[in-house]
C-alpha positions in Angstrom: -12.5 -1.1 -5.4 -9.7 -2.4 -3.1 -7.2 0.2 -2.1 -3.8 -0.1 -0.5 -3.5 2.3 2.5 0.0 3.7 2.7 1.0 5.7 -0.3 -2.4 5.3 -1.9 -4.8 6.9 0.4 -2.5 8.5 2.9 1.0 10.0 2.0 2.8 8.0 4.7 5.3 6.1 2.7 7.3 9.4 1.9 7.6 10.0 5.6 8.2 6.5 7.0 10.7 5.4 4.5 12.8 8.7 5.0 13.0 8.0 8.7 13.6 4.4 8.1 16.5 5.2 5.8 18.1 7.4 8.6 17.6 4.8 11.3 19.1 1.8 9.3 22.2 4.1 8.3 22.7 4.8 12.0 23.0 0.9 12.4 25.9 1.0 10.3 24.2 0.0 7.1 24.3 3.2 4.7 20.8 3.3 3.2 19.0 5.9 1.3 15.4 6.8 0.7 15.6 5.3 -2.7 17.0 2.0 -1.3 14.0 1.8 1.0 11.4 2.3 -1.6 13.1 -0.4 -3.7 13.4 -2.9 -1.1 10.7 -2.3 1.6 7.8 -0.4 -0.2 4.6 -2.5 0.4 6.5 -5.3 2.2 5.2 -4.8 5.7 7.2 -4.5 8.8 7.8 -8.0 9.8 9.5 -8.6 6.3 11.4 -5.4 6.5 12.7 -6.2 9.9 13.9 -9.6 8.8 15.8 -8.1 5.8 17.5 -5.5 8.0 18.6 -8.4 10.4 19.9 -10.4 7.6 22.0 -7.6 6.2 23.2 -6.7 9.7 24.2 -10.2 10.4 22.7 -10.2 13.8 19.4 -9.4 15.8 18.5 -5.7 15.9 19.1 -3.9 19.1 16.5 -4.3 21.8 13.9 -1.7 21.2 15.0 -0.6 17.8 11.7 -1.4 16.0 9.8 0.3 18.8 12.0 3.4 18.5 11.4 3.5 14.7 7.7 3.1 15.2 7.6 5.9 17.6 9.7 8.3 15.5 7.4 7.7 12.4 4.3 8.3 14.5 5.7 11.5 15.8 6.4 12.6 12.2 2.9 11.5 11.0 1.2 13.8 13.6 3.2 16.7 12.2 3.2 15.9 8.4 0.7 13.3 7.4 -1.8 14.2 4.8 -4.1 12.3 2.2 -2.4 11.6 -1.0 -2.9 14.5 -3.3 -6.3 14.3 -5.2 -7.4 11.1 -3.5 -10.3 12.7 -1.6 -11.8 14.0 -4.8 -11.2 10.8 -6.6 -13.1 9.0 -3.8 -16.0 11.4 -4.2 -16.4 10.4 -7.9 -16.1 6.6 -7.5 -19.5 5.0 -7.3 -18.2 1.2 -6.7 -18.2 -0.2 -3.2 -14.6 0.4 -1.7 -12.4 -1.3 0.9 -8.8 -1.2 2.1 -6.3 -4.1 1.9 -3.1 -3.1 3.7 0.2 -4.7 4.8 -0.2 -2.3 7.9 -2.0 -3.2 11.1 -5.5 -2.3 12.0 -4.2 -0.2 14.8 -1.8 1.6 12.5 -4.5 2.3 9.9 -7.0 3.5 12.6 -4.2 6.1 13.6 -3.2 7.2 9.9 -6.8 7.1 8.5 -7.9 9.0 11.6 -5.4 11.8 11.2 -6.2 12.4 7.6 -10.2 12.2 8.1 -10.5 9.1 5.8 -11.2 6.4 8.4 -15.0 6.7 8.3 -15.2 6.5 4.6 -14.2 2.8 4.9 -15.7 1.9 8.4 -16.1 -1.9 8.7 -14.3 -2.5 5.4 -10.7 -2.3 6.3 -8.5 -5.4 6.1 -4.9 -6.1 7.3 -2.3 -8.5 6.3 -2.5 -9.5 10.1 -5.8 -11.4 9.2 -4.2 -13.9 6.8 -1.5 -16.5 6.6 0.7 -14.8 4.0 0.9 -11.0 3.3 1.9 -9.2 0.0 3.1 -10.2 -2.6 0.9 -13.4 -1.9 -2.7 -13.0 -3.1 -4.2 -14.0 0.3 -5.1 -10.6 1.6 -6.9 -9.7 -1.7 -8.9 -12.8 -1.7 -9.7 -12.2 1.9 -10.9 -8.7 1.3 -13.0 -9.9 -1.8 -14.6 -12.6 0.2 -15.5 -10.2 3.1 -17.1 -7.7 0.8 -18.9 -10.5 -1.1 -17.5 -9.9 -4.6 -15.5 -12.3 -6.9 -11.9 -11.3 -7.4 -12.4 -11.0 -11.1 -14.9 -8.2 -10.5 -12.5 -6.3 -8.2 -10.2 -3.4 -9.2 -7.1 -3.1 -6.8 -5.1 0.2 -6.6 -1.4 -0.3 -5.4 1.7 1.7 -5.3 4.3 -1.1 -4.7 5.5 -4.2 -6.7 4.6 -6.5 -3.8 1.0 -5.2 -3.8 0.6 -5.3 -7.6 2.0 -8.7 -7.8 -0.6 -10.0 -4.9 -3.5 -8.4 -6.6 -2.5 -9.8 -10.1 -2.1 -13.3 -8.5 -5.6 -12.8 -7.0 -7.0 -12.3 -10.7 -7.8 -8.7 -10.2 -7.6 -5.8 -12.4 -4.7 -3.8 -11.1 -3.8 -0.1 -11.3 -0.5 1.0 -10.2 -0.2 4.4 -8.7 3.4 5.9 -9.5 3.7 9.6 -8.8 7.4 9.5 -8.2 8.5 7.7 -11.4 8.3 3.9 -10.2 5.9 3.3 -13.0 8.1 0.8 -15.0 8.5 -1.4 -11.9 4.7 -1.6 -11.3 4.1 -2.2 -15.0 6.6 -5.1 -15.1 4.6 -6.5 -12.2 1.3 -6.4 -14.2 -0.4 -3.2 -13.3 -1.8 -0.4 -15.6 0.1 2.6 -14.3 -1.2 6.0 -13.5 0.5 9.1 -12.1 -2.3 11.3 -10.7 -5.2 10.4 -8.5 -7.4 12.7 -10.8 -7.0 10.0 -13.4 -8.4 7.2 -11.4 -12.2 7.6 -11.8 -11.7 7.5 -15.6 -9.6 4.5 -15.3 -12.1 2.6 -13.1 -14.9 3.3 -15.7 -12.6 1.9 -18.3 -11.9 -1.2 -16.3 -15.6 -1.8 -15.7 -16.3 -1.7 -19.5 -13.6 -4.0 -20.4 -14.5 -7.9 -20.3 -12.4 -10.7 -18.7 -10.6 -11.2 -15.4 -7.2 -10.2 -16.8 -8.6 -6.9 -18.5 -6.2 -4.0 -18.5 -7.7 -0.4 -18.9 -5.9 2.1 -21.0 
C-alpha cells in the first residue's frame, strides 16, 4: 500500500489551499480555493510556484514563498487533523504500507507528527525530493516500490489528485482515488477507482488483492 500524504492521511490540503488562494489573490491574481484544487492539488510547491510566476509575468516577491509556508504551518498547528476515518482504516489494513508524497521529508515530519501518524510509517516515507521527476511522472512510485522491495504491479496506491493518480497508473499500480469533495470524475478520468469515504478503503484493498493483473480495477 502506497499512500499519498496530504489530503489522504492528513487533512492538510483543505487548509493549505485556502491560504494559498488568499495569498495569490493578494498578489493581484484573483484565485479561489476551487482554482487551487484544480491547478495545484498534488503538484508540489516547486511546480506551483512556477505556475504562479508564469501567470504573474514576473518573479514572485522576495520572501513570498517563505511567508506562505509560515502561514500554512501556523494554521496546521491550530487546525490539522488526520483525514476522517483514516486511522480506523489503517488499523484494518494488513498489507505493508508506505508514503509517497510530493511534500518534503521535513514537511511530512511536521504534519504526520502533529497528527500522531508519523510512527506508523517510520522508515517508509518517501518524498519527491528523492527522485528526478515528481508527480505526475511515475518516478516516486517506482522509487517507493523499489525501496520496500515490492514490484509495482503488486502495489495499491491511494491518491487524491489527478497528478498523483496519473503517476501511480503510469507506474503500473492499482490506483484508488479518494474524492470526499466531489472530485471523483477527474480522478476516474486519470485512471483511478474512486471512493469517497475512508471506511470503504479496507474493502477496496481486499478486492484489489483478489483481482489478477497489473491493470486491475477493484469495484
